[in-house]
C-alpha positions as CSV (number, residue, x, y, z in Angstrom):
1,X,0.0,0.0,0.0
2,X,1.2,3.5,-0.9
3,X,0.3,7.0,0.4
4,X,-1.9,8.7,-2.2
5,X,-0.4,12.1,-1.2
6,X,3.4,11.5,-1.2
7,X,3.8,8.1,-2.8
8,X,5.8,6.4,0.0
9,X,5.1,2.9,1.1
10,X,2.9,2.6,4.2
11,X,1.6,-0.3,6.3
12,X,-1.9,0.9,7.4
13,X,-4.5,3.2,5.8
14,X,-5.9,4.1,9.2
15,X,-2.8,5.9,10.5
16,X,-1.2,9.1,9.2
17,X,1.7,8.6,6.7
18,X,5.0,8.9,8.5
19,X,6.5,10.8,5.6
20,X,3.9,13.5,4.9
21,X,1.6,13.4,8.0
22,X,-1.6,13.0,5.9
23,X,-4.0,10.1,6.0
24,X,-2.9,7.9,3.1
25,X,-6.0,8.1,1.0
26,X,-6.4,11.9,1.3
27,X,-4.3,12.6,-1.7
28,X,-4.8,12.0,-5.5
29,X,-1.2,12.2,-6.7
30,X,-0.2,8.5,-6.5
31,X,-1.8,5.0,-6.9
32,X,-2.4,3.3,-3.6
33,X,-1.5,-0.1,-5.0
34,X,1.7,0.5,-7.0
35,X,2.8,4.1,-6.1
36,X,2.7,5.2,-9.7
37,X,1.8,9.0,-10.2
38,X,-1.9,9.7,-11.0
39,X,-4.0,12.7,-11.9
40,X,-6.7,14.2,-9.8
41,X,-10.1,12.5,-10.6
42,X,-8.4,9.6,-12.3
43,X,-10.4,6.3,-11.7
44,X,-7.9,3.7,-12.9
45,X,-4.2,3.5,-12.5
46,X,-2.4,3.5,-15.9
47,X,0.4,1.3,-14.5
48,X,-1.2,-1.5,-12.5
49,X,-4.8,-1.1,-13.9
50,X,-6.1,-1.0,-10.3
51,X,-9.1,1.0,-9.2
52,X,-8.0,4.2,-7.4
53,X,-9.8,4.8,-4.1
54,X,-10.1,8.1,-2.3
55,X,-11.0,9.1,1.3
56,X,-14.3,11.0,1.7
57,X,-15.3,13.1,4.6
58,X,-18.4,11.9,6.4
59,X,-21.5,13.7,5.2
60,X,-23.5,15.9,7.5
61,X,-27.1,15.1,8.2
62,X,-28.4,17.7,5.7
63,X,-26.1,16.4,3.0
64,X,-27.2,12.8,3.7
65,X,-30.9,13.9,3.5
66,X,-30.3,15.7,0.2
67,X,-28.4,12.8,-1.4
68,X,-31.0,10.1,-0.6
69,X,-33.0,10.9,-3.7
70,X,-30.1,9.9,-6.0
71,X,-29.8,6.2,-6.8
72,X,-26.2,4.8,-7.1
73,X,-25.2,4.0,-10.7
74,X,-23.4,0.6,-10.9
75,X,-22.0,1.5,-14.3
76,X,-20.3,4.7,-13.1
77,X,-16.6,5.0,-13.7
78,X,-16.2,7.4,-10.8
79,X,-13.6,6.4,-8.2
80,X,-14.7,4.3,-5.3
81,X,-15.0,6.2,-2.0
82,X,-14.2,4.6,1.4
83,X,-14.4,5.9,4.9
84,X,-11.0,5.7,6.6
85,X,-12.3,6.3,10.1
86,X,-14.7,3.3,10.3
87,X,-12.1,0.9,11.8
88,X,-11.0,3.0,14.7
89,X,-11.3,1.9,18.3
90,X,-14.7,2.7,19.8
91,X,-14.4,4.3,23.2
92,X,-17.9,3.4,24.3
93,X,-17.5,-0.2,23.4
94,X,-14.1,-0.3,25.1
95,X,-15.5,1.1,28.3
96,X,-18.5,-1.2,28.1
97,X,-16.3,-4.2,27.7
98,X,-14.1,-3.1,30.7
99,X,-17.0,-2.2,33.0
100,X,-19.1,-5.3,32.2
101,X,-16.7,-7.5,34.1
102,X,-18.5,-7.3,37.5
103,X,-21.8,-8.1,35.8
104,X,-20.5,-11.2,34.0
105,X,-18.9,-12.9,37.0
106,X,-15.5,-11.4,36.1
107,X,-15.4,-13.0,32.7
108,X,-14.6,-10.8,29.6
109,X,-17.7,-12.0,27.7
110,X,-18.8,-8.6,26.2
111,X,-15.3,-7.9,24.9
112,X,-14.9,-11.4,23.4
113,X,-18.3,-11.2,21.7
114,X,-17.5,-7.8,20.2
115,X,-14.2,-9.1,19.1
116,X,-15.8,-12.1,17.3
117,X,-18.3,-9.8,15.6
118,X,-15.8,-7.2,14.5
119,X,-12.7,-9.2,13.8
120,X,-13.2,-9.4,10.0
121,X,-14.9,-6.0,9.3
122,X,-13.0,-3.9,11.8
123,X,-9.8,-5.6,13.0
124,X,-8.4,-2.5,14.8
125,X,-11.6,-1.9,16.7
126,X,-11.9,-5.6,17.5
127,X,-8.3,-5.8,18.9
128,X,-8.9,-2.7,21.0
129,X,-12.2,-4.0,22.6
130,X,-10.6,-7.4,23.2
131,X,-7.6,-5.8,25.0
132,X,-10.0,-3.5,27.0
133,X,-11.8,-6.6,28.3
134,X,-8.8,-9.0,28.8
135,X,-6.4,-6.6,30.6
136,X,-8.8,-5.8,33.5
137,X,-9.6,-9.6,33.7
138,X,-5.9,-10.3,34.1
139,X,-5.5,-7.5,36.7
140,X,-8.5,-9.0,38.7
141,X,-6.9,-12.5,38.6
142,X,-3.5,-11.1,39.8
143,X,-5.1,-9.1,42.6
144,X,-7.2,-12.1,43.7
145,X,-4.1,-14.2,43.8
146,X,-2.1,-11.6,45.7
147,X,-4.9,-11.0,48.2
148,X,-5.5,-14.7,48.6
149,X,-1.9,-15.4,49.2
150,X,-1.5,-12.6,51.7
151,X,-4.7,-13.5,53.6
152,X,-3.5,-17.1,54.0
153,X,-0.1,-15.9,55.1
154,X,-1.4,-13.7,57.8
155,X,-4.0,-16.3,58.9
156,X,-1.3,-18.8,59.8
157,X,0.8,-16.3,61.8
């Protein structure tokens, strides 16, 4: 994958490019598949014949209402638009996974269910919610072990 703004090789489209600081799909100067220069508005790369994709800002409510009357054209040659910020860690889901431990007998059930649901569609969000549920679970186990050990130690003295 290449940054569409500066053409450097990158690992993830969800993090800013380490070379130019922009989100990798914000530009239109290079192909995201091969790094070959492209023109603004170009739909297909002339080098690798891949479909060029662009980032699109999320529409406001009024824009969404106004655009609902238009039907998508499957034969359109316009570039494909994707939303870069869909696969970001969800703060509400992370907190829910962390705080649900007392209600699930200390088991990270909510986080593991969300991980299984999101692992293919949103791998970054899935990993985040899984960590937010497993780390407190491990902390609870360690504290229970320490408190159990110290209470047995003082009980025998």
